[in-house]
VMD Tcl script that draws the C-alpha trace (Angstrom):
set ca {
  {42.11 -28.28 9.02}
  {40.38 -29.00 5.69}
  {39.70 -26.07 3.38}
  {37.54 -28.03 0.96}
  {34.04 -26.68 0.50}
  {31.05 -28.39 -1.03}
  {28.17 -26.88 -2.96}
  {25.60 -25.09 -0.80}
  {22.52 -26.26 -2.62}
  {19.90 -23.84 -1.19}
  {22.07 -20.79 -1.99}
  {22.83 -22.16 -5.46}
  {19.14 -22.74 -6.16}
  {18.26 -19.20 -5.07}
  {20.99 -17.85 -7.38}
  {19.63 -19.81 -10.33}
  {16.03 -18.84 -9.59}
  {17.01 -15.16 -9.54}
  {18.82 -15.50 -12.86}
  {15.91 -17.26 -14.53}
  {13.38 -14.84 -13.09}
  {15.41 -11.97 -14.52}
  {15.52 -13.56 -17.99}
  {11.83 -14.53 -17.92}
  {10.71 -11.08 -16.81}
  {12.70 -9.43 -19.57}
  {10.48 -10.80 -22.33}
  {7.15 -9.65 -20.88}
  {8.36 -6.36 -19.37}
  {10.01 -5.22 -22.60}
  {6.89 -6.07 -24.61}
  {4.83 -3.82 -22.35}
  {7.30 -0.95 -22.60}
  {7.91 -1.01 -26.36}
  {5.09 1.37 -27.43}
  {6.61 3.99 -25.11}
  {10.10 3.25 -26.43}
  {8.91 3.85 -29.99}
  {7.29 7.13 -28.96}
  {10.60 8.27 -27.44}
  {13.18 6.93 -29.91}
  {11.11 6.71 -33.10}
  {11.99 3.98 -35.57}
  {8.61 2.25 -35.61}
  {9.59 0.40 -38.79}
  {12.31 -1.39 -36.78}
  {9.92 -2.35 -33.95}
  {10.04 -6.11 -34.57}
  {13.84 -6.15 -34.70}
  {14.06 -5.26 -31.01}
  {12.65 -8.73 -30.36}
  {14.13 -10.50 -33.38}
  {17.72 -9.49 -32.52}
  {17.30 -10.84 -28.99}
  {15.73 -14.07 -30.22}
  {18.37 -14.64 -32.90}
  {21.39 -14.29 -30.64}
  {19.84 -16.15 -27.71}
  {18.99 -19.10 -29.96}
  {22.31 -19.23 -31.82}
  {24.42 -19.26 -28.66}
  {22.60 -22.05 -26.78}
  {24.61 -25.00 -28.19}
  {27.86 -23.03 -27.90}
  {27.26 -22.47 -24.20}
  {26.45 -26.16 -23.78}
  {29.80 -27.19 -25.25}
  {31.73 -24.56 -23.28}
  {30.11 -25.79 -20.06}
  {31.27 -29.34 -20.75}
  {34.81 -28.10 -21.46}
  {35.27 -25.51 -18.71}
  {32.52 -26.09 -16.14}
  {29.04 -24.68 -15.60}
  {29.93 -21.94 -13.12}
  {32.27 -19.78 -15.26}
  {29.99 -20.14 -18.27}
  {26.90 -19.15 -16.27}
  {28.69 -16.14 -14.79}
  {29.96 -15.05 -18.21}
  {26.48 -15.30 -19.73}
  {25.00 -13.29 -16.86}
  {27.68 -10.61 -17.27}
  {26.88 -10.27 -20.97}
  {23.16 -10.11 -20.21}
  {23.67 -7.31 -17.67}
  {26.04 -5.44 -19.99}
  {23.38 -5.60 -22.71}
  {20.73 -4.47 -20.22}
  {22.68 -1.40 -19.11}
  {23.54 -0.50 -22.70}
  {19.89 -0.93 -23.77}
  {18.83 1.50 -21.06}
  {21.34 4.00 -22.46}
  {20.19 3.63 -26.10}
  {19.61 6.89 -27.95}
  {18.14 5.42 -31.13}
  {16.20 2.35 -32.18}
  {19.26 1.09 -34.07}
  {21.37 1.27 -30.92}
  {18.67 -0.50 -28.94}
  {18.58 -3.34 -31.47}
  {22.36 -3.84 -31.22}
  {22.30 -3.79 -27.42}
  {19.37 -6.20 -27.33}
  {21.46 -8.56 -29.44}
  {24.17 -8.41 -26.76}
  {21.51 -9.13 -24.14}
  {20.41 -12.16 -26.14}
  {23.96 -13.49 -26.31}
  {23.94 -13.57 -22.53}
  {20.41 -14.94 -22.25}
  {21.33 -17.89 -24.48}
  {23.38 -19.41 -21.68}
  {21.25 -18.71 -18.64}
  {18.42 -21.23 -18.91}
  {20.39 -24.22 -20.23}
  {23.14 -23.62 -17.67}
  {20.62 -23.39 -14.83}
  {19.00 -26.68 -15.86}
  {22.40 -28.33 -16.31}
  {23.55 -27.26 -12.84}
  {20.34 -28.65 -11.35}
  {21.09 -31.93 -13.14}
  {24.58 -31.92 -11.61}
  {23.76 -31.20 -7.97}
  {20.46 -33.07 -7.50}
  {19.66 -36.77 -7.70}
  {16.97 -38.03 -10.06}
  {14.39 -38.17 -7.26}
  {14.88 -34.46 -6.55}
  {15.19 -33.06 -10.07}
  {11.48 -33.30 -10.77}
  {10.66 -31.08 -7.79}
  {13.28 -28.59 -8.89}
  {11.86 -28.52 -12.43}
  {8.46 -27.65 -10.99}
  {10.00 -24.86 -8.92}
  {11.80 -23.43 -11.94}
  {8.63 -23.67 -13.99}
  {6.84 -21.62 -11.34}
  {9.36 -18.84 -11.87}
  {8.39 -18.56 -15.54}
  {4.70 -18.59 -14.62}
  {5.09 -15.82 -12.05}
  {7.16 -13.78 -14.50}
  {4.50 -14.21 -17.16}
  {1.80 -12.93 -14.83}
  {3.73 -10.15 -13.08}
  {5.82 -8.94 -16.04}
  {3.19 -6.95 -17.94}
  {1.96 -5.23 -14.77}
  {5.48 -4.42 -13.59}
  {6.42 -3.10 -17.02}
  {3.46 -0.74 -16.99}
  {4.29 0.53 -13.50}
  {7.97 1.10 -14.34}
  {7.12 3.03 -17.49}
  {4.49 5.14 -15.70}
  {6.47 5.90 -12.53}
  {10.10 5.95 -13.71}
  {11.07 5.62 -17.36}
  {11.15 2.90 -19.98}
  {14.93 2.81 -19.47}
  {14.41 1.30 -16.02}
  {12.85 -1.73 -17.69}
  {16.47 -2.63 -18.48}
  {18.23 -1.15 -15.44}
  {16.06 -3.16 -13.04}
  {17.96 -6.30 -14.10}
  {21.21 -5.08 -12.54}
  {20.52 -5.63 -8.80}
  {18.89 -9.03 -9.46}
  {21.80 -10.09 -11.66}
  {24.48 -8.88 -9.27}
  {22.88 -10.69 -6.33}
  {22.44 -13.87 -8.38}
  {26.10 -13.83 -9.46}
  {27.33 -13.24 -5.90}
  {25.26 -16.12 -4.55}
  {26.41 -18.43 -7.34}
  {30.09 -17.60 -6.73}
  {29.67 -18.54 -3.07}
  {27.18 -21.39 -3.32}
  {28.32 -23.50 -6.28}
  {31.51 -25.53 -5.94}
  {32.49 -27.71 -8.87}
  {35.53 -29.67 -9.94}
  {36.04 -29.92 -13.67}
  {38.67 -32.12 -15.28}
  {40.79 -30.01 -17.60}
  {40.38 -31.04 -21.21}
  {42.92 -30.44 -23.95}
  {40.25 -29.97 -26.61}
  {39.12 -26.44 -27.38}
  {35.91 -25.12 -28.81}
  {35.19 -26.22 -32.36}
  {35.29 -22.69 -33.80}
  {34.56 -23.73 -37.40}
  {31.55 -25.74 -36.26}
  {30.30 -22.93 -34.01}
  {30.53 -20.32 -36.78}
  {28.91 -22.57 -39.38}
  {26.03 -23.55 -37.11}
  {25.49 -19.92 -36.10}
  {25.34 -18.86 -39.75}
  {22.94 -21.71 -40.59}
  {20.60 -20.82 -37.72}
  {20.62 -17.09 -38.48}
  {19.84 -17.79 -42.16}
  {17.03 -20.16 -41.17}
  {15.42 -17.81 -38.66}
  {15.64 -14.74 -40.89}
  {14.43 -16.66 -43.93}
  {11.49 -18.10 -41.98}
  {10.57 -14.55 -40.95}
  {10.31 -13.54 -44.61}
  {13.69 -11.78 -44.95}
  {15.15 -12.75 -48.36}
  {13.57 -16.17 -47.93}
  {14.48 -17.31 -51.46}
  {18.16 -16.81 -50.68}
  {18.49 -17.45 -46.95}
  {16.45 -20.65 -46.64}
  {18.52 -22.55 -49.26}
  {21.66 -21.05 -47.70}
  {20.63 -22.42 -44.30}
  {20.35 -25.92 -45.80}
  {23.81 -25.69 -47.40}
  {25.35 -24.33 -44.20}
  {23.61 -27.04 -42.18}
  {25.11 -29.74 -44.38}
  {28.52 -28.09 -44.11}
  {28.15 -28.11 -40.32}
  {27.50 -31.87 -40.34}
  {30.63 -32.46 -42.43}
  {32.73 -30.29 -40.08}
  {31.40 -32.05 -36.98}
  {32.13 -35.51 -38.39}
  {35.75 -34.53 -39.02}
  {36.31 -32.57 -35.81}
  {38.30 -34.16 -32.97}
  {36.26 -32.14 -30.49}
  {32.90 -31.47 -32.15}
  {30.72 -28.73 -30.73}
  {27.70 -31.04 -31.02}
  {28.79 -34.71 -30.91}
  {26.65 -36.25 -33.64}
  {26.81 -39.68 -32.01}
  {24.59 -38.27 -29.25}
  {21.75 -37.93 -31.75}
  {22.20 -41.52 -32.86}
  {20.75 -42.38 -29.47}
  {16.94 -42.73 -29.61}
  {16.60 -40.68 -26.41}
  {18.37 -37.59 -27.76}
  {16.89 -37.84 -31.26}
  {13.32 -38.23 -30.04}
  {13.67 -35.59 -27.33}
  {15.06 -33.04 -29.80}
  {12.19 -33.62 -32.22}
  {9.65 -33.41 -29.38}
  {11.22 -30.19 -28.10}
  {10.97 -28.64 -31.56}
  {7.32 -29.63 -32.01}
  {6.35 -28.58 -28.49}
  {8.21 -25.27 -28.69}
  {6.61 -24.48 -32.05}
  {3.10 -25.20 -30.81}
  {3.65 -23.29 -27.59}
  {4.95 -20.13 -29.25}
  {2.08 -20.31 -31.73}
  {-0.43 -20.31 -28.89}
  {1.32 -17.52 -26.99}
  {1.66 -15.32 -30.08}
  {-1.68 -15.69 -31.85}
  {-4.33 -16.51 -29.23}
  {-4.11 -13.05 -27.59}
  {-4.27 -11.48 -31.06}
  {-7.49 -13.41 -31.75}
  {-8.96 -12.39 -28.39}
  {-8.23 -8.70 -28.92}
  {-8.82 -8.43 -32.66}
  {-11.85 -10.70 -33.10}
  {-13.53 -10.72 -29.71}
  {-12.71 -7.09 -28.87}
  {-11.01 -8.00 -25.60}
  {-8.85 -5.51 -23.73}
  {-5.09 -6.13 -23.60}
  {-5.48 -7.43 -20.05}
  {-8.28 -9.82 -21.05}
  {-6.27 -10.96 -24.09}
  {-3.27 -11.69 -21.88}
  {-5.49 -13.67 -19.52}
  {-6.28 -16.15 -22.30}
  {-2.72 -17.50 -22.09}
  {-2.17 -16.79 -18.39}
  {-4.01 -20.05 -17.72}
  {-1.23 -21.91 -19.52}
  {1.42 -20.08 -17.46}
  {-0.35 -21.13 -14.26}
  {-1.11 -24.77 -15.12}
  {2.29 -25.58 -16.62}
  {4.32 -25.38 -13.36}
  {1.58 -27.09 -11.37}
  {1.53 -30.02 -13.79}
  {5.34 -29.97 -13.93}
  {5.61 -30.32 -10.14}
  {3.18 -33.24 -10.12}
  {4.96 -34.89 -13.04}
  {8.33 -34.53 -11.34}
  {7.08 -36.37 -8.28}
  {5.71 -39.22 -10.41}
  {8.91 -39.91 -12.36}
  {10.34 -42.42 -9.92}
  {7.01 -44.26 -9.80}
  {5.99 -44.51 -13.45}
  {9.14 -43.59 -15.37}
  {9.86 -41.06 -18.08}
  {8.11 -42.58 -21.06}
  {4.59 -42.83 -19.61}
  {4.65 -39.18 -18.55}
  {6.11 -37.92 -21.84}
  {3.43 -39.83 -23.78}
  {0.63 -38.62 -21.54}
  {1.78 -35.01 -21.65}
  {2.16 -34.74 -25.40}
  {-1.12 -36.52 -26.07}
  {-2.79 -33.84 -23.92}
  {-0.93 -31.20 -25.96}
  {-2.30 -32.77 -29.17}
  {-5.86 -32.82 -27.81}
  {-5.66 -29.20 -26.70}
  {-4.21 -28.17 -30.07}
  {-7.06 -29.76 -32.00}
  {-9.63 -28.29 -29.60}
  {-8.09 -24.86 -29.98}
  {-8.10 -25.09 -33.79}
  {-11.78 -26.09 -33.83}
  {-12.63 -23.23 -31.48}
  {-10.71 -20.59 -33.42}
  {-12.45 -21.57 -36.63}
  {-15.90 -21.27 -35.11}
  {-15.69 -17.94 -33.26}
  {-14.13 -19.03 -29.98}
  {-15.26 -17.36 -26.76}
  {-12.67 -16.07 -24.31}
  {-13.66 -18.86 -21.94}
  {-12.87 -21.59 -24.48}
  {-9.54 -19.95 -25.27}
  {-8.63 -20.00 -21.58}
  {-9.75 -23.62 -21.29}
  {-7.58 -24.92 -24.13}
  {-4.70 -22.71 -23.04}
  {-4.87 -24.26 -19.57}
  {-5.07 -27.77 -21.04}
  {-2.05 -27.02 -23.23}
  {-0.12 -25.93 -20.13}
  {-1.08 -29.15 -18.34}
  {0.22 -31.22 -21.25}
  {3.52 -29.34 -21.53}
  {4.04 -29.50 -17.79}
  {3.46 -33.25 -17.65}
  {5.57 -34.04 -20.71}
  {8.42 -31.55 -20.71}
  {9.81 -32.15 -17.21}
  {10.51 -35.89 -17.63}
  {11.83 -35.19 -21.13}
  {14.57 -32.85 -19.87}
  {15.46 -35.09 -16.93}
  {15.56 -38.18 -19.16}
  {18.02 -36.43 -21.48}
  {20.27 -35.47 -18.57}
  {20.12 -38.98 -17.17}
  {21.03 -40.62 -20.47}
  {24.50 -39.01 -20.64}
  {27.47 -38.49 -18.34}
  {28.74 -35.26 -16.78}
  {31.07 -34.50 -19.71}
  {28.15 -34.35 -22.17}
  {25.33 -33.12 -19.94}
  {25.80 -29.49 -20.91}
  {25.48 -30.20 -24.63}
  {22.59 -32.63 -24.12}
  {20.59 -30.20 -21.95}
  {21.30 -27.30 -24.28}
  {20.09 -29.36 -27.26}
  {16.56 -29.53 -25.85}
  {16.54 -25.74 -25.36}
  {18.05 -25.18 -28.81}
  {15.52 -27.26 -30.70}
  {12.62 -25.80 -28.72}
  {13.78 -22.27 -29.61}
  {14.40 -23.18 -33.25}
  {11.02 -24.88 -33.58}
  {9.17 -21.98 -32.00}
  {10.92 -19.25 -33.94}
  {10.61 -20.92 -37.34}
  {6.99 -21.91 -36.75}
  {5.93 -18.41 -35.70}
  {7.63 -17.01 -38.79}
  {5.66 -19.40 -40.99}
  {2.44 -18.70 -39.10}
  {2.99 -14.98 -39.54}
  {3.28 -15.44 -43.30}
  {0.07 -17.50 -43.35}
  {-1.79 -14.82 -41.40}
  {-0.44 -11.97 -43.54}
  {-1.54 -13.69 -46.74}
  {-5.03 -14.25 -45.35}
  {-5.29 -10.58 -44.42}
  {-4.08 -9.39 -47.83}
  {-6.39 -11.77 -49.68}
  {-9.44 -11.10 -47.49}
  {-12.31 -8.68 -47.99}
  {-10.67 -5.89 -46.00}
  {-7.28 -6.51 -47.57}
  {-8.63 -6.11 -51.12}
  {-10.16 -2.72 -50.42}
  {-7.74 -1.42 -47.81}
  {-4.48 -2.41 -46.21}
  {-5.54 -5.40 -44.12}
  {-2.44 -5.62 -41.89}
  {-2.61 -1.89 -41.14}
  {-6.28 -2.19 -40.21}
  {-5.40 -4.95 -37.74}
  {-3.09 -2.50 -35.95}
  {-5.96 0.00 -35.78}
  {-8.52 -2.40 -34.33}
  {-6.08 -3.42 -31.59}
  {-5.84 0.12 -30.27}
  {-8.16 2.93 -29.21}
  {-9.04 3.65 -32.85}
  {-11.22 0.53 -32.89}
  {-14.17 2.55 -31.58}
  {-13.92 4.90 -34.57}
  {-13.93 2.20 -37.26}
  {-17.29 1.64 -38.96}
  {-19.09 -1.62 -38.26}
  {-18.78 -2.95 -41.82}
  {-15.00 -2.51 -41.99}
  {-14.60 -3.83 -38.45}
  {-16.61 -6.94 -39.34}
  {-14.58 -7.47 -42.52}
  {-11.19 -7.32 -40.83}
  {-12.40 -9.48 -37.91}
  {-13.62 -12.03 -40.45}
  {-10.23 -12.00 -42.16}
  {-8.57 -12.52 -38.79}
  {-10.82 -15.50 -38.08}
  {-9.78 -17.08 -41.37}
  {-6.07 -16.33 -40.93}
  {-5.76 -17.28 -37.26}
  {-8.01 -20.28 -37.92}
  {-5.38 -21.54 -40.35}
  {-2.68 -20.81 -37.81}
  {-4.70 -22.82 -35.29}
  {-4.57 -25.87 -37.54}
  {-0.80 -25.49 -37.85}
  {-0.64 -25.53 -34.05}
  {-2.92 -28.59 -34.03}
  {-0.68 -30.32 -36.59}
  {2.39 -29.63 -34.46}
  {0.57 -30.95 -31.39}
  {-0.44 -34.13 -33.23}
  {3.14 -34.54 -34.46}
  {4.33 -34.25 -30.87}
  {1.75 -36.79 -29.71}
  {2.91 -39.23 -32.38}
  {6.61 -38.67 -31.65}
  {5.99 -39.29 -27.95}
  {5.12 -42.90 -28.75}
  {8.65 -43.30 -30.13}
  {10.15 -42.16 -26.82}
  {12.43 -45.02 -25.68}
  {11.84 -47.21 -22.69}
  {13.60 -46.01 -19.55}
  {17.12 -47.42 -19.53}
  {17.74 -45.95 -16.09}
  {16.28 -43.34 -13.79}
  {19.25 -41.95 -11.96}
}
mol new
graphics top color blue
foreach p $ca { graphics top sphere $p radius 0.5 }
foreach p [lrange $ca 0 end-1] q [lrange $ca 1 end] { graphics top cylinder $p $q radius 0.2 }
display resetview
């Protein structure tokens, strides 16, 4: 009697969907709960670091997880990343100071860095090319639902239970996901003698941390040059390594090189829209937090719909046509958004361009990821898939840091900034104090916001146009399965 089992695909998919839903919800739920956290723990000056610590560690670890998955298999790496995420979640719920919370969020981020790339890599392993597009659409829907439900759920948890349950709620989802994955996924991995390139991993991590912190304005004069030096050192180490963490020959392939650049441009534009459009809606148009969130909800809804359609068209029209179409739509929406922001955009126009942006990303991003997975074998699929996530995260984080600097300078140089503290006034007009600010001051700070976010809008447009141009370099389909 044979004891060999094969992967139970439905159970495996449910496990991966639960894991991704947990990670996606974390971002929006925590954002909703943070004002309450600050009221309880204090440490308002460290507010941004609760998010920055998570973003730093989740970005740095992505390529490391990709390499580990190729060496030791997807299943143990996915389970390890989930365990770290849950450990960080429980510890975050136990935090007694803002400093503790920041450290525990960093642990959470270390786990989160492996969850999405591993999920996409496993999908690439267990589904044929004809099926991967449908799966991508399904996974995209998880992020959309999390984006819509997260803020509401976060508010309910804080009101009914405690902000600590924002973190504890991950535990049952994570435990169930892990149990299903242990049972459902069966994989055979050839043992490899090579180990992890520790020197390369440490050097890349240091380079990324220096880049992200420097882009966010932390000792930029020191850290940005340091990131360049460390990046060059990483390239030298990888060329000499017998088992490089990121095989550089992969990026000599037009598919990987173009896809990485597109991921960076698309991620940068996307995070710019998500970060600054709601700020415009609330600060300039006087929208409520719910109305401001609705301006980007359209993107969260249209992205998975377009992704599902795109996935079904891959076998008919190929990767390149869809990637080109999608990123051209992204470019058009970016330019339209920039023009609208500079001319006093209505909430309706913001929703329109947000939806169009989601359509473009949904059409273009799905074939991009699947094309990358198809262009390499099993032994490099983890690294290749992780590279698209890595460059998207890097592009988004660096771009938002730069956009934040642009906005801050506009506020400090504007009419309100010369007479008052412009950035502090922005915080006031976003809350209940807005009603108590005199009309002249309110008009001045709103005008400064229009100028600052208008400039940010043109950065988003430039990134969209860069993506549209890069899409025309996307190579012809060598194969589709």
